[in-house]
C-alpha positions as CSV (number, residue, x, y, z in Angstrom):
1,M,0.0,0.2,0.1
2,A,1.1,3.4,-0.5
3,K,0.8,6.9,1.6
4,Y,-1.5,9.7,0.6
5,E,-1.7,13.0,1.8
6,V,-5.3,14.2,1.5
7,T,-6.4,17.7,2.2
8,Y,-10.1,17.8,3.4
9,S,-12.5,20.3,4.9
10,L,-15.2,19.4,7.7
11,G,-18.6,21.1,7.5
12,H,-22.1,20.2,6.3
13,R,-24.5,20.1,3.0
14,G,-27.1,22.5,2.7
15,E,-30.7,22.1,1.6
16,S,-31.3,18.7,3.6
17,G,-28.1,17.1,3.0
18,H,-27.9,17.9,-0.8
19,G,-27.0,21.3,-1.5
20,A,-23.6,23.1,-1.5
21,F,-21.0,22.2,0.9
22,I,-20.6,24.6,3.9
23,G,-17.3,24.4,5.6
24,E,-16.6,25.3,9.3
25,S,-14.2,28.2,9.2
26,T,-11.6,26.6,11.8
27,M,-12.0,23.1,9.8
28,Q,-10.9,24.1,6.2
29,Y,-8.1,22.8,4.4
30,Q,-6.7,20.4,6.9
31,K,-4.2,17.5,5.5
32,I,-3.9,14.0,6.7
33,V,-1.9,11.0,5.6
34,V,-3.4,7.7,4.9
35,E,-2.1,4.3,3.6
36,A,-4.5,3.0,0.7
37,N,-4.5,1.0,-2.2
38,G,-5.0,4.0,-4.6
39,P,-6.4,7.7,-4.2
40,T,-9.8,6.9,-4.3
41,T,-9.7,4.5,-1.5
42,A,-7.5,7.4,0.4
43,Q,-10.3,9.7,-0.1
44,R,-12.9,7.4,0.8
45,I,-11.2,6.6,4.1
46,V,-10.8,10.4,4.9
47,E,-14.6,10.6,4.4
48,S,-15.2,7.7,6.4
49,M,-13.5,9.0,9.3
50,F,-15.2,12.3,9.4
51,G,-19.0,11.4,9.0
52,G,-19.0,10.8,5.3
53,P,-19.2,13.1,2.0
54,Q,-22.1,15.0,3.9
55,R,-19.8,16.2,6.7
56,C,-16.2,15.9,4.6
57,L,-15.2,17.3,1.6
58,V,-12.0,16.3,0.2
59,G,-9.7,18.7,-2.1
60,S,-6.9,16.7,-3.3
61,T,-5.2,13.5,-2.7
62,W,-1.3,13.2,-3.5
63,Q,0.8,10.0,-3.3
64,I,3.4,10.8,-1.2
65,S,5.3,7.1,-0.9
66,N,5.0,3.6,-2.1
């Protein structure tokens, strides 16, 4: 597995969970490193850690090592 640096913001979706993402001002552009089989899996891991795509918006995912 490779390590990935994932940038994410925490907040919520407007309009009953289906609208635009509204980020919390103190929790935007955070970074975390996770091990995963690919960038999409890394994104899903981070979303799962913070309540799913309704609460966590992933901005970018970069592989940092093998």
